[in-house]
C-alpha positions in Angstrom: 0.0 0.0 0.0 2.6 2.5 -1.1 3.4 4.9 -3.9 1.6 7.6 -5.9 -1.5 5.4 -6.4 -2.2 5.3 -2.7 -1.9 9.1 -2.4 -4.1 9.4 -5.4 -6.8 7.2 -3.8 -6.7 9.4 -0.7 -6.9 12.6 -2.7 -9.8 11.2 -4.7 -11.8 10.6 -1.5 -11.0 14.1 -0.3 -12.4 15.7 -3.5 -15.4 13.5 -3.8 -18.0 16.0 -2.7 -21.2 14.8 -4.3 -22.3 12.9 -1.3 -19.6 13.5 1.3 -19.1 16.9 3.0 -15.6 18.3 2.6 -14.8 18.0 6.3 -15.8 14.4 6.4 -14.0 13.6 3.2 -10.8 15.2 4.6 -11.1 13.2 7.8 -11.7 9.9 6.0 -8.8 10.6 3.7 -6.6 11.3 6.7 -7.6 8.1 8.4 -6.9 6.1 5.2 -3.7 8.0 4.6 -2.5 7.3 8.1 -3.2 3.6 7.7 -1.2 3.6 4.5 1.8 5.6 5.7 2.1 3.7 9.0 1.7 0.3 7.5 5.5 -0.4 6.9 6.2 0.2 10.6 4.0 -2.7 11.6 6.8 -5.0 10.6 9.1 -3.7 13.4 10.2 -5.4 16.5 10.0 -4.9 20.3 12.2 -2.1 21.6 13.7 -0.9 24.8 11.0 -0.5 27.5 8.8 -3.1 25.7 11.0 -5.7 27.4 10.3 -4.1 30.8 6.5 -4.5 30.6 5.4 -7.1 28.1 7.1 -10.1 29.5 4.6 -9.9 32.4 2.3 -11.7 29.9 4.2 -14.9 30.6 5.5 -14.5 34.2 2.9 -17.0 35.5 2.5 -19.0 32.3 -0.2 -18.4 29.7 -3.0 -16.2 30.9 -5.7 -18.7 30.4 -7.6 -18.7 33.7 -8.8 -16.2 36.3 -6.0 -16.7 38.9 -3.3 -15.9 36.4 -5.4 -13.0 35.0 -5.6 -11.3 38.3 -1.9 -11.8 39.0 -1.1 -10.3 35.7 -3.5 -7.3 35.8 -2.2 -6.3 39.2 1.5 -6.8 38.4 2.2 -3.3 37.1 4.9 -1.3 38.9 4.8 2.0 37.0 2.8 4.7 38.8 1.0 3.9 42.0 -1.9 2.5 39.9 0.3 0.0 38.0 -1.5 1.0 34.8 -3.9 -2.0 34.7 -6.0 -0.6 31.8 -2.9 -0.6 29.6 -2.0 -4.2 30.7 -5.6 -5.2 30.0 -5.4 -4.0 26.4 -2.2 -6.0 25.8 -4.4 -9.1 26.2 -6.0 -8.2 22.9 -2.7 -9.1 21.3 -1.2 -12.0 23.2 -1.8 -14.2 26.3 1.8 -15.4 26.7 5.4 -14.4 26.2 7.4 -14.4 24.0 4.9 -13.0 21.5 4.8 -11.6 18.0 5.1 -7.8 17.9 2.8 -7.3 14.9 -0.6 -7.6 16.7 0.6 -5.1 19.3 1.6 -2.6 16.7 -1.6 -3.1 14.8 -3.7 -2.4 17.8 -1.6 0.7 18.5 -2.3 2.0 15.0 -6.0 1.3 15.3 -6.0 3.2 18.6 -4.2 6.1 16.9 -6.9 6.2 14.2 -9.6 6.1 16.8 -8.0 9.0 18.7 -7.8 11.0 15.5 -11.6 10.5 15.1 -12.4 11.5 18.7 -10.2 14.6 18.2 -12.2 15.6 15.2 -15.4 15.4 17.2 -14.0 17.4 20.0 -12.6 20.1 17.8 -15.8 20.4 15.8 -17.8 20.8 19.1 -15.3 23.5 20.3 -15.4 25.3 17.0 -19.2 25.6 17.2 -18.9 26.8 20.8 -16.6 29.6 19.6 -19.4 30.8 17.3 -18.1 29.6 14.0 -20.6 28.3 11.4 -21.0 24.6 11.1 -19.0 24.3 7.9 -16.0 26.1 9.1 -16.1 24.4 12.5 -16.1 21.0 11.0 -13.5 21.8 8.3 -11.2 23.3 10.9 -11.7 20.2 13.1 -10.9 17.9 10.1 -7.8 19.9 9.3 -6.6 20.1 12.9 -7.1 16.4 13.5 -5.5 15.5 10.1 -2.3 17.4 10.8 -2.1 15.8 14.3 -3.0 12.3 12.9 -0.3 12.5 10.2 2.4 14.2 12.2 5.8 12.3 12.1 6.6 13.1 15.8 3.8 10.8 16.8 5.4 7.7 15.1 7.6 7.1 18.2 4.4 6.8 20.2 2.2 4.9 17.9 4.8 2.3 16.8 6.4 2.0 20.2 4.3 -0.8 21.7 4.6 0.1 25.4 3.6 3.7 24.7 0.0 2.5 24.4 0.1 3.7 27.9 0.5 7.3 26.5 -2.2 6.7 23.9 -4.9 5.4 26.2 -5.1 8.6 28.3 -5.6 10.5 25.1 -8.6 8.2 24.3 -10.0 8.7 27.7 -9.3 12.4 27.7 -11.1 13.0 24.3 -14.0 10.7 25.3 -14.4 12.4 28.7 -14.3 15.9 27.3 -17.0 15.0 24.7 -19.3 13.5 27.3 -18.7 16.5 29.6 -19.5 19.0 26.7 -22.7 17.0 26.1 -23.6 17.3 29.7 -22.9 21.0 29.8 -25.2 21.5 26.8 -28.0 19.7 28.7 -27.4 22.2 31.5 -27.7 25.1 29.1 -31.1 23.6 28.1 -31.9 23.7 31.9 -31.9 19.9 32.1 -30.0 19.9 35.4 -30.1 16.3 36.4 -29.2 14.8 33.0 -26.6 17.4 32.5 -24.8 16.8 35.8 -24.9 13.0 35.2 -23.3 13.4 31.8 -20.7 15.8 33.2 -19.8 13.5 36.0 -19.6 10.5 33.7 -17.3 12.4 31.4 -14.9 13.9 33.9 -15.3 11.5 36.8 -15.3 8.1 35.0 -12.8 8.9 32.3 -10.3 10.6 34.6 -10.3 7.4 36.6 -9.9 5.3 33.4 -7.2 7.6 32.2 -5.3 7.3 35.4 -5.6 3.5 35.2 -3.8 3.7 31.9 -1.1 6.2 33.0 -0.8 8.8 35.7 -1.2 11.8 33.3 -4.8 10.8 32.8 -5.2 12.9 36.0 -4.8 16.0 33.8 -8.3 15.6 32.3 -10.0 18.0 34.9 -7.4 20.6 34.1 -8.1 20.3 30.4 -11.8 20.8 31.1 -11.2 23.8 33.3 -9.2 25.5 30.6 -12.0 24.9 28.1 -14.6 26.1 30.5 -12.7 29.4 31.3 -11.5 30.2 27.7 -14.4 28.9 25.5 -17.6 28.2 27.4 -18.0 30.6 30.4 -17.6 33.8 28.3 -20.0 32.7 25.6 -22.5 30.1 27.1 -23.8 31.2 30.5 -26.1 28.7 32.3 -29.5 29.3 33.8 -29.5 30.3 37.4 -30.4 27.0 39.1 -28.3 24.9 36.7 -25.5 27.4 37.1 -25.3 27.0 40.9 -25.3 23.2 40.6 -22.7 23.4 37.9 -20.4 25.6 39.9 -20.4 23.1 42.7 -19.7 20.4 40.1 -16.7 22.4 38.8 -15.4 22.8 42.3 -15.5 19.1 43.0 -14.5 17.6 39.6 -12.1 20.2 38.2 -10.8 22.9 40.6 -10.1 20.6 43.6 -8.4 17.8 41.5 -6.4 20.4 39.5 -5.3 22.3 42.6 -4.3 19.0 44.3 -2.3 18.0 41.3 -0.5 21.3 41.0 0.1 21.3 44.8 1.7 17.9 44.6 4.0 19.0 41.8 4.9 22.1 43.7 5.6 20.1 46.9 7.7 17.6 44.9 9.8 20.5 43.5 10.3 22.3 46.8 11.0 19.1 48.8 13.4 17.9 46.2 15.4 21.2 46.1 15.4 21.4 49.9 16.7 17.8 50.3 19.3 18.3 47.6 21.3 15.6 45.9 20.2 13.6 43.0 16.8 11.7 42.8 17.6 8.0 42.8 19.8 7.0 39.8 19.5 10.4 38.0 22.7 12.3 37.3 20.9 15.7 37.9 19.1 17.3 40.8 15.5 18.5 41.0 16.6 22.1 40.5 18.6 21.1 37.4 15.6 19.3 36.0 13.4 22.3 36.4 16.0 24.4 34.7 16.3 21.9 31.8 12.7 21.2 31.0 11.9 24.6 29.3 14.7 23.8 26.8 13.1 20.4 26.3 9.7 21.9 25.7 10.9 24.3 23.1 12.7 21.5 21.3 9.4 19.6 21.3 7.6 22.6 19.9 10.3 23.0 17.2 9.7 19.4 16.2 6.0 19.9 16.1 6.1 23.1 14.0 9.2 22.3 11.9 8.9 18.5 11.5 11.5 16.4 9.8 11.6 12.8 8.6 14.0 11.6 11.3 14.5 12.6 14.9 16.4 11.3 17.9 13.8 8.6 18.5 13.8 6.7 21.8 17.4 7.3 22.9 17.8 10.7 24.5 19.9 9.8 27.5 22.7 12.1 26.2 20.5 15.2 26.7 22.6 17.7 28.7 21.0 19.0 31.9 21.1 22.7 32.7 23.3 23.3 35.7 22.6 27.0 36.1 20.5 29.8 34.5 23.3 30.4 32.0 24.7 27.0 31.4 23.9 26.0 28.7 23.4 29.5 27.4 19.9 28.6 26.1 18.6 27.9 29.6 17.4 31.4 30.6 16.0 32.3 27.1 14.1 29.0 27.0 12.5 29.7 30.5 11.6 33.3 29.4 10.1 31.9 26.1 7.9 29.4 27.9 6.8 32.1 30.4 6.0 34.5 27.5 4.0 31.8 25.7 1.9 30.9 28.7 1.4 34.5 29.9 0.7 35.7 26.4 -1.9 32.9 25.8 -3.7 33.7 29.0 -3.6 37.5 28.3 -5.0 37.0 24.8 -7.5 34.3 25.6 -10.6 36.4 24.8 -9.2 37.8 21.6 -7.7 34.6 20.3 -9.4 31.8 22.3 -8.5 28.9 20.0 -4.8 29.8 19.9 -4.8 30.5 23.7 -6.5 27.2 24.4 -4.1 25.2 22.2 -1.0 26.8 23.9 -2.3 26.4 27.4 -3.6 22.9 26.7 -0.2 21.9 25.5 1.7 23.2 28.6 -1.0 21.7 30.9 -0.4 18.3 29.2 3.3 18.5 29.9 2.9 19.3 33.6 3.3 15.8 34.9 6.2 14.6 32.8 8.1 17.8 32.2 8.3 19.5 35.6 9.3 18.2 39.0 8.7 14.5 38.9 12.2 13.0 38.4 11.5 11.1 35.2 14.1 11.0 32.4 14.5 14.4 30.8 13.3 13.8 27.2 10.9 11.5 25.4 9.0 12.3 22.2 5.9 10.3 23.3 5.2 13.0 25.9 3.8 15.1 23.1 1.0 12.7 22.0 -1.8 14.1 24.2 -0.6 17.6 24.8 -0.3 18.3 21.1 -3.8 17.3 20.2 -5.1 20.8 19.9 -1.9 22.2 18.5 -2.9 22.5 14.9 -6.6 23.5 15.4 -5.9 27.3 15.2 -4.2 26.7 11.9 -7.2 24.7 10.8 -9.5 27.5 11.7 -7.5 30.0 9.7 -7.4 27.7 6.7 -11.1 27.0 6.9 -11.8 30.8 6.7 -12.4 31.2 3.0 -13.0 34.9 3.0 -9.5 35.6 2.0 -6.4 34.0 0.3 -8.7 31.2 -0.9 -6.2 29.7 -3.4 -3.3 29.8 -0.9 -5.4 28.2 1.8 -6.7 25.4 -0.5 -3.1 24.7 -1.6 -2.0 24.5 2.0 -5.0 22.2 2.8 -3.5 19.8 0.3 0.2 20.3 0.7 0.5 20.2 4.5 -1.2 16.8 5.1 0.7 15.3 2.1 4.1 16.7 3.4 3.4 15.3 6.9 2.3 12.0 5.4 5.5 11.7 3.4 7.6 12.3 6.5 5.6 9.9 8.6 5.8 7.2 5.9 9.6 7.7 5.8 9.8 7.4 9.6 7.4 4.4 9.7 9.6 2.6 7.2 12.5 3.1 9.5 10.5 1.7 12.4 9.8 -1.4 10.3 13.5 -2.0 9.7 15.2 -2.4 13.2 18.7 -2.7 11.8 18.6 0.6 9.8 16.7 2.2 12.7 19.5 1.4 15.2 22.2 2.7 12.9 20.4 5.9 12.1 19.5 6.6 15.7 23.2 6.0 16.6 24.2 8.5 14.0 21.7 11.1 15.2 22.6 10.5 18.9 26.4 10.1 18.9 26.7 10.6 22.7 23.8 8.4 23.7 25.1 5.2 25.4 21.8 3.5 24.7 21.8 4.4 21.0 25.4 3.2 20.6 24.9 0.0 22.5 21.8 -0.7 20.5 23.6 -0.1 17.2 26.6 -2.2 18.3 24.2 -5.1 19.1 22.8 -4.9 15.6 26.3 -4.8 14.1 27.2 -7.9 16.0 24.1 -9.8 15.0 24.7 -8.9 11.4 28.3 -10.1 11.4 30.2 -6.9 11.9 31.7 -7.1 15.4 34.7 -5.0 14.5 32.4 -2.1 13.6 30.8 -2.6 17.0 34.1 -2.5 18.8 35.1 0.8 17.1 31.8 2.3 18.0 31.9 1.3 21.6 35.5 2.3 22.2 34.9 5.7 20.8 32.1 6.5 23.3 33.8 4.7 26.2 36.7 7.1 25.8 34.4 9.9 26.6 32.0 8.1 29.0 34.1 5.4 30.8 31.5 4.7 33.5 28.9 3.3 31.0 28.6 -0.4 32.0 26.2 -1.1 29.1 28.9 -0.2 26.6 31.3 -2.5 28.3 28.9 -5.5 28.3 28.6 -5.1 24.5 32.3 -4.6 24.1 33.1 -7.9 25.8 30.5 -9.7 23.6 32.1 -8.1 20.5 35.6 -9.0 21.6 34.6 -12.6 22.1 33.4 -12.7 18.5 36.7 -11.5 17.2 39.2 -13.6 19.2 38.8 -12.8 22.9 39.4 -10.1 25.5 42.7 -8.8 26.9 43.8 -7.1 30.1 43.0 -3.7 28.7 39.4 -4.7 28.1 39.2 -6.0 31.7 40.6 -2.8 33.0 38.0 -0.8 31.1 35.2 -3.1 32.3 36.3 -2.8 35.9 36.5 1.0 35.7 32.9 1.1 34.3 31.6 -1.1 37.0 33.3 1.0 39.7 31.6 4.2 38.4 28.3 3.2 36.8 25.3 4.9 38.3 22.9 2.0 37.7 22.9 -1.4 36.0 19.1 -2.0 36.3 18.2 -5.4 35.0 20.8 -5.2 32.2 23.6 -6.7 34.4 21.5 -9.7 35.3 20.4 -10.4 31.8 23.9 -10.0 30.3 25.5 -12.1 33.0 23.0 -14.9 32.6 23.9 -14.9 28.9 27.7 -14.5 29.2 28.2 -16.9 32.1 27.9 -20.1 30.0 30.5 -18.6 27.6 32.8 -17.9 30.5 32.4 -21.4 31.9 33.1 -23.0 28.5 36.3 -20.9 28.1 35.4 -20.6 24.4 36.3 -16.9 24.6 40.0 -16.4 25.4 40.5 -14.2 28.4 36.9 -14.5 29.5 36.4 -16.7 32.5 34.3 -17.0 35.6 37.1 -15.3 37.6 37.0 -12.3 35.3 33.2 -12.0 35.5 33.5 -12.3 39.3 36.1 -9.5 39.4 33.5 -7.3 37.6 30.9 -8.2 40.1 33.3 -7.3 42.9 34.0 -4.0 41.3 30.3 -3.3 41.3 30.1 -4.1 45.0 32.9 -1.5 45.6 30.9 1.2 43.6 29.6 3.8 46.1 26.7 4.5 43.7 25.5 0.9 44.0 25.1 0.7 47.8 21.3 0.4 47.8 19.9 -2.9 48.7 18.5 -3.6 45.3 21.7 -3.3 43.2 23.7 -5.1 45.9 21.2 -8.0 46.0 21.6 -8.4 42.2 25.4 -8.4 42.4 25.6 -10.9 45.3 23.0 -13.1 43.6 25.3 -13.2 40.5 28.2 -14.2 42.8 26.0 -17.2 43.7 25.2 -18.0 40.1 29.0 -18.0 39.3 29.7 -20.3 42.2 26.9 -22.6 41.1 28.3 -22.7 37.6 31.7 -23.6 39.1 30.1 -26.5 41.0 30.5 -24.8 44.4 27.1 -25.4 45.9 27.9 -24.3 49.5 29.4 -21.0 48.3 26.4 -20.5 46.0 24.1 -21.1 48.9 25.9 -18.6 51.1 25.7 -15.9 48.4 22.0 -16.6 47.8 21.3 -16.4 51.6 23.2 -13.1 51.8 21.3 -11.7 48.8 18.0 -12.8 50.2 18.7 -11.2 53.6 19.3 -7.8 51.9 15.7 -7.8 50.6 13.5 -10.7 51.6 11.6 -11.4 48.4 9.8 -14.8 48.0 10.3 -14.8 44.2 14.1 -14.4 44.6 14.2 -17.2 47.2 12.2 -19.6 45.1 14.2 -18.8 41.9 17.5 -19.4 43.7 16.3 -22.6 45.3 15.0 -23.9 42.0 18.4 -23.1 40.4 20.2 -25.2 43.1 17.8 -28.0 42.4 18.3 -27.8 38.6 22.1 -28.0 39.1 21.6 -31.2 41.1 22.1 -29.7 44.6 18.6 -30.2 46.1 19.9 -30.3 49.7 21.2 -26.8 49.3 17.9 -25.8 47.7 16.1 -27.1 50.7 18.4 -25.2 53.0 17.7 -22.0 51.2 13.9 -22.6 51.5 14.4 -23.3 55.2 16.2 -20.0 55.6 13.5 -18.2 53.7 10.9 -19.7 56.1 13.0 -18.2 59.0 13.1 -14.7 57.5 9.8 -14.5 55.6 8.3 -12.3 58.3 10.8 -9.7 57.1 9.5 -9.8 53.5 9.5 -6.3 51.9 6.3 -4.5 52.4 4.7 -3.6 49.1 4.6 0.0 48.0 1.4 2.0 48.3 -1.0 1.5 45.3 -1.2 -1.4 42.9 1.7 -3.3 44.6 -0.5 -3.6 47.7 -3.4 -4.9 45.6 -1.0 -7.4 43.9 0.2 -8.6 47.3 -3.4 -9.0 48.4 -4.2 -11.0 45.3 -1.2 -13.3 46.0 -2.3 -13.8 49.6 -5.9 -14.4 48.6 -4.7 -17.1 46.1 -2.2 -18.5 48.7 0.3 -18.2 45.9 3.6 -18.1 47.7 2.9 -20.9 50.2 1.7 -23.2 47.4 4.8 -22.4 45.3 7.1 -23.0 48.3 5.4 -26.3 49.1 5.5 -27.5 45.4 9.2 -26.7 45.2 10.0 -28.2 48.6 8.2 -31.4 47.6 10.2 -31.6 44.3 13.5 -30.9 46.0 12.8 -33.5 48.7 12.2 -36.1 46.0 15.4 -35.1 44.2 17.4 -35.3 47.5 16.1 -38.8 48.1 16.8 -39.8 44.6 20.3 -38.5 44.7 20.9 -40.5 47.8 19.8 -43.5 45.8 21.8 -42.3 42.8 18.5 -41.9 40.8 18.0 -38.8 38.8 14.7 -37.1 39.0 14.1 -34.1 36.7 13.3 -30.8 38.3 10.3 -29.2 36.6 11.4 -25.5 36.7 8.6 -23.0 36.4 8.5 -19.2 36.8 8.0 -18.1 40.4 7.2 -14.5 39.4 3.5 -13.9 39.8 
C-alpha cells in the first residue's frame, strides 16, 4: 500500500463532494492515509521499555484462567496505579510471552486512528462553541485532527508498543471531554439532572480510566477547566439553578483535583530542592531538571512546527541538563520563552481563544512529565496528548475562505501530504530495526543506549569490528557506562577474545556506573555459559567475578536492590563452578538484603536444577525463617497485587511445590537416581 496510487486514492476521496461533505471527506482521507503511511512500521520489533512491561504476559504462564489473569493485571509497577488498563489491552494481542510484535503494533495503529476521530469530534464541538458556522467548525476540526494524525513526531508513540500507555489517556481524555460537553449542553437547556450526570460521567469516570492507563490521565480535569474558562464561560452562560449546581460540580470535579495535582507538583519541587542531591539514579538534581525542561519543551515545539523525517527517536539519555541559569546559554532564554507563551496565551484568551487554548492545553499536558517528577529528561511520546489541539488554530485559519482562498486550499492539500510523506519515511525506518538502530546512533552520537543498540545490531549482522570501534569511541568519553562494556566484551569474544585492557576498562565502568538495572542480570546470565566453557580467550568466571566485585565497591550501587543483584550473581557464578555451598551462602546473603519470595524460590530452583537439592532445601528453610521480614509492598497497585497473591495462597503453594520436588530429588540423589526438576517461573 505505497506509492503515488495510494496518495491518489486518498486525494480522490478528499475531493469526492457529491455525497460526502468536505470536512468528512478530509477526515476519511486522513484516516486512510494514516493507515497507509504507518503500514510499513507494523513489521518492526520490540524495543527498549517493551521488554520491561510485556514479559509480564508470561510470568505465570499463559493467561488462560482467572487466577493468572488477576496476578497479571495487578503486576504493574509503573505509577501507584500500576497502569492496569494498559495491561488489560495487551491481552488483545497476546496471552503469553514471547509474542509476535505485529498484533501489538496493529492495535496501537487502530487506537491512533480512533484517537484522531475522537479529536475531530472534540474540535468540531469546540469550533461551534466559539461561534463559527457549522461548515467552518467541521472543516477546521478535520484539518486540525488531520495534521495531528499524520504528524511524524507521533510515530515514536504509535509504533512503540509500550507507549500504548501514552495513547490510552488521550482516548480517555477525548471521550471524557466529549461527554462533559454533552452534559454542559444539557445544563444550558436547563436539564440539570441529566446534564450533571453526563458531566460526572465524562470527567469522573474517564479521569479514573485515564489514570488506570497512565498517571497523566489525571490531567483531564485541568483540560476541562481550561476549556470552561476560555471557551464556554464567556459565551455560554447557564440558567441560574443549573449554574449553581454546575459551579459546585466544577469545584469538586475540576478545581479541587487540579489544585491537588498542582500542589503535589509544587511540593515535589520544593521538597526535592530542599533535600538536595540527585533523585535516585538520576545524574541531575531536582533544580537542574526544572531548569532543563523549558529547553526540552521548546525542542518539542520545534519538532511539532518544523517537522522532519527523522529525529532522535527513543534514545535521549545524552541530553545535557542545565546546571545554572546560564549553562547552557539557552537555559534562561528558554525559560523566558515558555513564560511568554503561557502568559501571552492567558492574556489574549478572549481575543484569540482557539490559539490560547491550544497553547495552554499543550503546557498543561506537559505538567506531569516535564516539571518536578524525576523522570528522564526527554521523550518524544510525551507530546502525544498535549499536542492534540496544537494545529486547530491553523485549521480555523485555513477554513476561513473569506481571503487567500487559493493559498489556503493549496495548504490544505500540501500540509497533510508533506506530513504523510515524512511519517511514511519514519514508519519505514521503524519497520527496519537494523537501519533504525544505525540511524539513531548517527543522530545520537553521545547516547550510550543508542550506541549499545547499534553495536548489538552490528554484532548480530556479522560486523563485530564495527561494534568495537563504535563502543570504544564513546567509552573514551564516558568510561562509566557499563552497558557499553557489556557489548564490548561480547564483540571482543566474537573477534578472538578479550585482553587485560578490556578487563581494566570493564572494571572501571563497574566502579563508576550509576545503575545497572536489569541489564547486568540479563547480560551475566547470557555471558556466564561462555565464561564457563572458556570458548572466549581471556573471558572466565574469575574475570566475571572481578567485575561483580568492582560493582560491589561502587559507592553509587550501595542500595539494597543493586547489591542484591550483584551478590545473587556471585551465587550464580559459584553454582556454575560446582561450588554449591558457596552459591548457597551468596543466595542467603542476597535474600537477607531484601527478603523477596520470588528471589528465594528462583535461587532454590536453580540449586535443584544443578543437582544440589539439599542446598535448595536449606535455602527454603532460611526463607521460612526470615519471611516475616518480607519487603512491604509500595502503596498502590503493589499492595493490591500482594493481596491477590495472599488471597490465592500463591507463595505458600509455590514453596510447598518446590520443597516437595527438592525433597524427591534429594532422596533420589541418595539412591543415585536422577529425578528431573520441573522449573517454572515463580514470578506472579
